[in-house]
C-alpha positions as CSV (number, residue, x, y, z in Angstrom):
1,X,-0.3,-0.1,-0.2
2,X,2.7,2.4,0.9
3,X,5.1,1.4,-2.2
4,X,2.0,2.2,-4.0
5,X,1.2,5.3,-3.0
6,X,4.9,6.7,-3.4
7,X,4.5,4.6,-6.9
8,X,1.6,6.8,-7.6
9,X,3.0,10.0,-6.4
10,X,6.2,9.7,-8.3
11,X,4.5,9.8,-11.6
12,X,1.9,12.3,-10.6
13,X,4.9,14.2,-10.2
14,X,6.6,13.2,-13.3
15,X,3.2,14.3,-15.4
16,X,3.4,17.8,-13.4
17,X,6.3,18.2,-13.7
18,X,6.6,17.6,-17.7
19,X,3.8,20.4,-17.9
20,X,5.4,22.9,-15.5
21,X,8.1,22.3,-17.4
22,X,7.0,23.5,-20.2
23,X,5.9,26.3,-18.8
24,X,9.0,27.2,-17.3
25,X,10.8,26.5,-20.2
26,X,8.3,28.8,-22.4
27,X,9.0,31.7,-19.9
28,X,13.4,31.3,-19.9
29,X,13.4,30.1,-15.9
30,X,15.1,26.7,-16.5
31,X,18.8,27.5,-16.7
32,X,18.0,29.5,-13.2
33,X,17.3,26.1,-12.8
34,X,20.4,24.8,-14.1
35,X,22.2,26.9,-12.2
36,X,21.4,25.4,-8.7
37,X,23.7,22.7,-10.0
38,X,26.2,24.8,-11.4
39,X,24.9,24.2,-15.2
40,X,22.7,27.4,-16.4
41,X,21.4,25.6,-19.2
42,X,18.2,25.0,-20.1
43,X,19.0,21.0,-20.9
44,X,20.3,21.0,-17.4
45,X,17.9,22.6,-15.7
46,X,15.0,20.2,-17.7
47,X,17.0,17.2,-15.8
48,X,17.2,18.9,-12.4
49,X,13.5,20.4,-12.3
50,X,12.4,16.7,-13.4
51,X,14.4,14.9,-10.6
52,X,13.0,17.3,-8.3
53,X,8.9,16.8,-10.0
54,X,9.4,13.1,-9.5
55,X,10.7,13.7,-5.8
56,X,7.8,16.0,-4.9
57,X,5.9,13.8,-6.4
58,X,7.0,10.7,-4.3
59,X,6.7,12.8,-1.3
60,X,3.1,13.9,-2.0
61,X,2.1,9.8,-1.9
62,X,4.1,9.9,1.1
63,X,2.3,12.7,2.7
64,X,-1.0,13.9,1.4
65,X,-1.7,10.1,-0.2
66,X,-4.1,8.5,1.8
67,X,-6.0,11.7,2.2
68,X,-5.9,12.0,-1.9
69,X,-8.5,9.3,-2.0
70,X,-11.1,11.0,-4.4
71,X,-10.3,12.8,-7.2
72,X,-11.5,15.8,-5.9
73,X,-9.4,15.7,-2.5
74,X,-6.7,14.8,-4.5
75,X,-7.1,17.6,-6.6
76,X,-7.1,20.1,-3.3
77,X,-4.1,18.5,-1.5
78,X,-2.0,18.5,-5.0
79,X,-3.4,22.5,-4.7
80,X,-2.3,23.3,-1.1
81,X,0.9,21.1,-1.7
82,X,1.9,23.6,-5.0
83,X,1.7,26.1,-2.5
84,X,3.4,24.9,0.4
85,X,6.7,23.7,-2.3
86,X,6.1,27.4,-4.1
87,X,7.3,28.8,-0.5
88,X,9.4,26.1,0.3
89,X,11.8,26.2,-3.1
90,X,11.8,29.4,-5.3
91,X,10.9,31.2,-1.9
92,X,13.0,29.8,0.5
93,X,15.4,26.8,-0.5
94,X,16.4,28.4,-4.0
95,X,17.7,31.5,-3.0
96,X,19.6,29.5,-0.2
97,X,21.3,27.0,-2.9
98,X,22.8,30.0,-5.0
99,X,23.9,32.1,-2.0
100,X,21.1,35.3,-0.8
101,X,20.6,33.9,2.3
102,X,17.9,32.7,4.1
103,X,14.1,34.6,3.8
104,X,15.2,36.9,1.6
105,X,12.0,36.2,-0.6
106,X,9.4,36.2,2.8
107,X,8.4,39.5,1.3
108,X,5.3,41.1,-0.3
109,X,7.5,42.6,-3.1
110,X,9.6,38.8,-4.4
111,X,6.3,37.2,-3.5
112,X,4.8,39.6,-6.0
113,X,7.1,39.2,-8.5
114,X,7.1,35.6,-8.4
115,X,3.8,34.9,-8.8
116,X,4.2,33.5,-11.9
117,X,5.9,30.9,-9.8
118,X,3.5,30.6,-7.5
119,X,1.2,29.7,-10.3
120,X,3.1,27.4,-12.1
121,X,3.3,25.1,-8.9
122,X,-0.5,25.4,-8.0
123,X,-0.9,23.9,-12.0
124,X,1.7,21.7,-10.8
125,X,0.2,20.8,-7.5
126,X,-3.6,20.4,-9.7
127,X,-1.9,17.6,-12.6
128,X,-0.1,15.9,-9.7
129,X,-3.3,15.8,-7.6
130,X,-5.0,14.4,-10.6
131,X,-2.6,11.7,-12.0
132,X,-1.9,10.6,-8.6
133,X,-6.0,9.8,-8.9
134,X,-6.0,8.7,-12.5
135,X,-2.7,7.2,-11.8
136,X,-2.9,3.0,-12.4
137,X,-5.0,4.6,-15.8
138,X,-1.5,6.6,-16.4
139,X,0.6,5.8,-19.6
140,X,4.0,6.3,-16.8
141,X,1.9,3.0,-14.6
142,X,3.2,0.3,-17.2
143,X,6.6,1.7,-17.0
144,X,6.6,1.4,-12.7
145,X,5.4,-2.7,-12.8
146,X,7.3,-5.5,-11.7
147,X,8.4,-7.0,-15.5
148,X,7.8,-3.6,-17.9
149,X,11.3,-4.3,-19.2
150,X,10.2,-6.5,-21.8
151,X,10.5,-5.5,-24.7
152,X,6.6,-5.2,-27.0
153,X,8.1,-7.5,-29.8
154,X,9.0,-10.1,-26.8
155,X,5.4,-9.9,-25.7
156,X,4.1,-10.9,-29.7
157,X,3.4,-14.6,-30.1
158,X,5.8,-15.9,-32.4
159,X,4.2,-17.4,-35.7
160,X,4.4,-20.9,-36.0
161,X,6.0,-23.1,-38.7
162,X,3.8,-24.2,-41.4
């Protein structure tokens, strides 16, 4: 049961990360994410973003998975989780990682300038919650099932000799 919640959360995080990553790419924000690991380019930024998204999604499954038992509850949970990660991520941890100090973005002016980021985190949370609630039907579910490493052509029956 617990492993299922982690799996569904990870899948939801990947789905939310893809959507949010596209938004960040359109806004030119991915190089800044790459800068967190010393590589200020969009490709590295997207990879870092997706790894973070998968981890945050797994955390959703652990922390809120039991509550997210219906689609509506999962959407509400995802919305709140996205807002929490906006405060934890760009307002708190990102400035710390970039050497700006603790709490430098904890003011109205900085928060107002980060409204696009808040919207992205809310969209991430909503997609995460929705994907979590529909996880077993998600196209990514096949990747997380045991035996999913079989190639498609290995599953086809072999033709019988005439």
